[in-house]
TORKE-976914 format. One record per residue (C-alpha): chain; x, y, z. Coordinates in nm, 4 decimals. Layout:
PT  ch        c1        c2        c3
PT   A         X         Y         Z
...
//
This chain:
PT  ch        c1        c2        c3
PT   A    5.2562   -6.0713   -7.1527
PT   A    5.3241   -6.1909   -7.5153
PT   A    5.0724   -6.0636   -7.7860
PT   A    5.0273   -6.1774   -8.1326
PT   A    4.9725   -5.9065   -8.4003
PT   A    4.8959   -5.9543   -8.7751
PT   A    5.0732   -5.6672   -9.0239
PT   A    4.7055   -5.5403   -9.0857
PT   A    4.6066   -5.5104   -8.7365
PT   A    4.9447   -5.3367   -8.6684
PT   A    4.8490   -5.0838   -8.9239
PT   A    4.5224   -5.0273   -8.7864
PT   A    4.6715   -4.9651   -8.4200
PT   A    4.9230   -4.7289   -8.5789
PT   A    4.6477   -4.5575   -8.7853
PT   A    4.4099   -4.5299   -8.4743
PT   A    4.6676   -4.4029   -8.2556
PT   A    4.8156   -4.1375   -8.4991
PT   A    4.4462   -4.0245   -8.5546
PT   A    4.3581   -3.9769   -8.1876
PT   A    4.7185   -3.7925   -8.1692
PT   A    4.6295   -3.5630   -8.4864
PT   A    4.2731   -3.4705   -8.3269
PT   A    4.4098   -3.4090   -7.9920
PT   A    4.6531   -3.1547   -8.1595
PT   A    4.9688   -3.3521   -8.0294
PT   A    5.3223   -3.3144   -8.1311
PT   A    5.3171   -3.3647   -8.5243
PT   A    5.6391   -3.5993   -8.4934
PT   A    5.4793   -3.9151   -8.3540
PT   A    5.1645   -3.8847   -8.5894
PT   A    5.3860   -3.8550   -8.8691
PT   A    5.6002   -4.1349   -8.7363
PT   A    5.3064   -4.3708   -8.6710
PT   A    5.1457   -4.2640   -9.0209
PT   A    5.4639   -4.3674   -9.1940
PT   A    5.4810   -4.7199   -9.0343
PT   A    5.1338   -4.8037   -9.1162
PT   A    5.1743   -4.6555   -9.4659
PT   A    5.4837   -4.8739   -9.5371
PT   A    5.2977   -5.1913   -9.4011
PT   A    5.0154   -5.1071   -9.6174
PT   A    5.2190   -5.0223   -9.9288
PT   A    5.3868   -5.3371   -9.9072
PT   A    5.0902   -5.5497   -9.8958
PT   A    4.9531   -5.3342  -10.1683
PT   A    5.2629   -5.4295  -10.3713
PT   A    5.2270   -5.7995  -10.2825
PT   A    4.8812   -5.8118  -10.3777
PT   A    4.9574   -5.6199  -10.7083
PT   A    4.7267   -5.3391  -10.5946
PT   A    4.6508   -4.9800  -10.7398
PT   A    4.9053   -4.7037  -10.7585
PT   A    4.9710   -4.5229  -10.4353
PT   A    5.1092   -4.1781  -10.3829
PT   A    5.4450   -4.2892  -10.2765
PT   A    5.4637   -4.5078  -10.5914
PT   A    5.5138   -4.1748  -10.7924
PT   A    5.8716   -4.2362  -10.8435
PT   A    5.7860   -4.5215  -11.0919
PT   A    5.6265   -4.2860  -11.3384
PT   A    5.9260   -4.0544  -11.3813
PT   A    6.2821   -4.1088  -11.4995
PT   A    6.5597   -4.2725  -11.2860
PT   A    6.7133   -3.9502  -11.1547
PT   A    6.4003   -3.7754  -11.0996
PT   A    6.2721   -4.0909  -10.9012
PT   A    6.5524   -4.1072  -10.6889
PT   A    6.4933   -3.7291  -10.5696
PT   A    6.0947   -3.8339  -10.5197
PT   A    6.1975   -4.1289  -10.2943
PT   A    6.4175   -3.9526  -10.0985
PT   A    6.1808   -3.6467  -10.0343
PT   A    5.8864   -3.8920   -9.9406
PT   A    6.0978   -4.0609   -9.6985
PT   A    6.2874   -3.7610   -9.5590
PT   A    6.1020   -3.6758   -9.2478
PT   A    6.0061   -4.0576   -9.1912
PT   A    6.3879   -4.1754   -9.1822
PT   A    6.4917   -3.8651   -8.9787
PT   A    6.2160   -3.9434   -8.7359
PT   A    6.3392   -4.3190   -8.7068
PT   A    6.7429   -4.3444   -8.7529
PT   A    7.0318   -4.1539   -8.6180
PT   A    7.2991   -4.3742   -8.7535
PT   A    7.4354   -4.1179   -9.0070
PT   A    7.3478   -3.7976   -8.8696
PT   A    7.3268   -3.8286   -8.4719
PT   A    7.3188   -3.4402   -8.4182
PT   A    7.1117   -3.3718   -8.7256
PT   A    6.8227   -3.1437   -8.7596
PT   A    6.5190   -3.1254   -8.9743
PT   A    6.2650   -2.8664   -9.1148
PT   A    5.9317   -3.0696   -9.1048
PT   A    5.6316   -2.9211   -9.2268
PT   A    5.3148   -3.1279   -9.0349
PT   A    5.1292   -3.0557   -9.3791
PT   A    5.3130   -3.3500   -9.5265
PT   A    5.1204   -3.5871   -9.2863
PT   A    4.7297   -3.5925   -9.3626
PT   A    4.7560   -3.7163   -9.7265
PT   A    4.9657   -4.0002   -9.6470
PT   A    4.7234   -4.0691   -9.3516
PT   A    4.4214   -4.0660   -9.5705
PT   A    4.5647   -4.2830   -9.8319
PT   A    4.6651   -4.5367   -9.5639
PT   A    4.3077   -4.5466   -9.4327
PT   A    4.1546   -4.5740   -9.7830
PT   A    4.4113   -4.8708   -9.8352
PT   A    4.3402   -5.0519   -9.4874
PT   A    3.9560   -5.0058   -9.5614
PT   A    4.0101   -5.1847   -9.9180
PT   A    4.2132   -5.4808   -9.7627
PT   A    3.9951   -5.5545   -9.4750
PT   A    3.6317   -5.3988   -9.5761
PT   A    3.6499   -5.2745   -9.2233
PT   A    3.5566   -4.9230   -9.1394
PT   A    3.6714   -4.8293   -8.7901
PT   A    3.5168   -4.5194   -8.6453
PT   A    3.8380   -4.3312   -8.5723
PT   A    3.9628   -4.3948   -8.9163
PT   A    3.6485   -4.2797   -9.0883
PT   A    3.6307   -3.9829   -8.8807
PT   A    3.9795   -3.8674   -9.0136
PT   A    3.8847   -3.9525   -9.3651
PT   A    3.5732   -3.7328   -9.3450
PT   A    3.7766   -3.4436   -9.1790
PT   A    4.0400   -3.4886   -9.4513
PT   A    3.7816   -3.4378   -9.7311
PT   A    3.6371   -3.1367   -9.5455
PT   A    3.9700   -2.9888   -9.5078
PT   A    4.0276   -3.0391   -9.8990
PT   A    3.6738   -2.9747  -10.0054
PT   A    3.8098   -2.7455  -10.2898
PT   A    3.9755   -3.0319  -10.4425
PT   A    3.6343   -3.2311  -10.4664
PT   A    3.3795   -3.2157  -10.7272
PT   A    3.0371   -3.0787  -10.5792
PT   A    2.8613   -3.3521  -10.7897
PT   A    3.0985   -3.6274  -10.6341
PT   A    2.9410   -3.8712  -10.3557
PT   A    3.2264   -3.7179  -10.1173
PT   A    3.1652   -3.3617  -10.2494
PT   A    2.7746   -3.3850  -10.1683
PT   A    2.8691   -3.5405   -9.8134
PT   A    3.1123   -3.2370   -9.7391
PT   A    2.8725   -2.9776   -9.8506
PT   A    2.5972   -3.1361   -9.5984
PT   A    2.8603   -3.1558   -9.3267
PT   A    2.9531   -2.8072   -9.4009
PT   A    2.5993   -2.6657   -9.3858
PT   A    2.5498   -2.8174   -9.0317
PT   A    2.8328   -2.6661   -8.8597
PT   A    3.1233   -2.5204   -9.0740
PT   A    3.3393   -2.3999   -8.7803
PT   A    3.4090   -2.6886   -8.5680
PT   A    3.7495   -2.7521   -8.4023
PT   A    3.9331   -3.0785   -8.4661
PT   A    3.8614   -3.2076   -8.1195
PT   A    3.5035   -3.1070   -8.1389
PT   A    3.4688   -3.2779   -8.4821
PT   A    3.6506   -3.5824   -8.3645
PT   A    3.3961   -3.6199   -8.0658
PT   A    3.1007   -3.5599   -8.2632
PT   A    3.2044   -3.8064   -8.5634
PT   A    3.2815   -4.0721   -8.3129
PT   A    2.9558   -4.0453   -8.1648
PT   A    2.7727   -4.0497   -8.5121
PT   A    2.9831   -4.3378   -8.6435
PT   A    2.9435   -4.5426   -8.3000
PT   A    3.3032   -4.5629   -8.1662
PT   A    3.4878   -4.3895   -7.8627
PT   A    3.8566   -4.2965   -7.8710
PT   A    4.0923   -4.5687   -7.7552
PT   A    3.8238   -4.8311   -7.7309
PT   A    4.0570   -5.1265   -7.9131
PT   A    4.3489   -5.2686   -7.7694
PT   A    4.6077   -5.4866   -7.9420
//
């Protein structure tokens, strides 16, 4: 069976799969790989549309030498997990903490481009805000939402949060196909 998939749909499917894996505490390698693939699509579309700055565009704000270092750092794990042409016996020290920020940013870009707010993606966005609550202004709309969520149940697990969020947002894991 052959299917037709547009770029934004591919990004959405990759992000949804990454979110399901993330909340099931699956291996961080495939999560990061899926996030990297979706992020690349969304960043390219953003660039083509003349969109706003994204984290992986940070290299554009610094000198050429530092820019090369930043690009290499951002793509280090992404490239390692995809290629073995120059280092077939290679090894990497990967910190899974590198994944949530680009996942969050990719979700925001997807929503910006499509106007869609898929429940699985919104569940992760809320989780990300909860996990980074100290970075939010308490007076901002996100800060207020996070404070309310924390007041109701501050100690839920990832999996429990995901189930509750999907129920609240009107979705269920894996309900969409290609």
